[in-house]
Every structure is written in structure tokens, then in C-alpha cells.
Phi, psi and omega in degrees: 000136182281143184297325183293341181285335181296307178297323180296319178296317179297315180297318180298317178296316179299318180297317180296317180297313181295319179298313181298319180296311180295320179297320179297317178297313181297311183296322177295318178297320179297315180297316180294323178294323176296322176299321177296317179300318178295316179297320179296321176301320178293324176297311181297322178298319179295316178293324178296320177300317179297316180298321178295318179295324180298320178302315179293320180297314180299318179296323178293317181291326178303333179296337176279103191306322185262016181292145184296117184296321183297326179293316178296317180297323179296319178294314181298317181293316180297320179297317180298318179297318182294322182286341178275346182268108180237158182228140173278114185296339180280349182217063181277111178264157177303324181293316179297316181295323178296316178298317180298314180296320179297317180296317180290327176295324176299320178294313181301316182295312182292326177293321177298317178298320179298313183293327176290319180296326180302331181304336181276000184238091184302322180296320180291320179297333181269352182291121184298322178298317180296316180298319179295315179297321179297317177296317180295323177296318178299317178297319180294322177299322176294321177296321178297314179301316179297315181297319178294320179296317180292327175299312178300323178294329177283328181290323186302307181295327177298309180299318177301320182292313186276348182261341183281149178277140001269004181304324183301330180291309181293315180300319178297322179295328180268003175086015178273125180235165180300142177257157180269152176264156166291138177240164177296150177296152179303132179086000182290343181281349180261133179291137179288152175281125179241126178225144180242131176256098183279359180277351182274000000 
């Protein structure tokens, strides 16, 4: 065996080992990123279901002739804002996620006001279509919570993979960066004030 073949063989083995190592880091990051994309799709699907239900709910409530117009307009406006806020799942920045959460919080807030206002309308509270939609909305809110939790669960292994050394070097070279988590809405850490007026 010729002496010059030994260093060439060592270099060839090193190149194969480094290539395999880098390929493994990249492919794992791609797979984990795809899981995030799928989870994000489930989040959007849940929010889309809520937006579709809100349209039906608003139409049902419009049937109550004396219902407060400003409350309905707030729901319609919040829904329109939320549907215009979109995120590219392959490049979720903290700023984009914050805008998305603010838009969805606006829908939740205006929807809560609508449902509280409905309490003043006995005919509407007894409307079977309205009651069914209200139940479906409650179910959808649970689906949204589940989808957001699963999204965060998909982000964690991805972030662990692309942030740990030496993966962070290779991941950075391939353009993989840390993803943001869903966080609680502002003020969610404070318990709401609940009061009952038993004199009514």
C-alpha cells in the first residue's frame, strides 16, 4: 500500500463522517420544522372554525331586532382583523406571533362581550340555533387551546435541536432559527373579578 493513500483515506473518512453528521442535523431540523408547520396548520384550522361559527352566531343575533348594534359591529370588526393576520409557519417570529395573538384576543374579547350582552335577551337565550352555536363555540375554544398547546409541544424539540451546541452552528448555516412559543394573553395571570347580584 502506498503511503500517500493513508492520509487520503483518513481525509475521505473524515469528510464522510462530517457530511453524515451535518446531514443528520439538517434532516432532523427539517423534520421537526415540518412538525411545527403541521401544528401551526391545526392552530389556524381551529381559529378558522371559530371565525366561521362567529359568522353564524352574528347572523342569529341580528335576528333580535333590538340587539345592541355596537356589540355586533365590534365582533365583526375583530373577526375581520383576525382573518387578515396570517403567519408563515416556516418563519414564525416573536413579532408575528404577538400580532396574531393580539388579533385573536380581540376576537375573544368582543365575543365575550357579545355573550354577556345576550343575557339581557331572553328570546335569544332560548333560541335553539343560538344555544347550539354557543355550545360549538365553547367546544372550539377547547380545540384552540389544545392546538396551541400542541404547537408549543412541537416547537420545544425543534428549539432544543437548533439551539444546542454544536447543532446551532450547522443549523445556523442551513438557516434554521429558534421559533417562538404561544404565550398567555396579557393580563391572563390575574384572576377576573366575579360578582353575583342575587337581588335581580
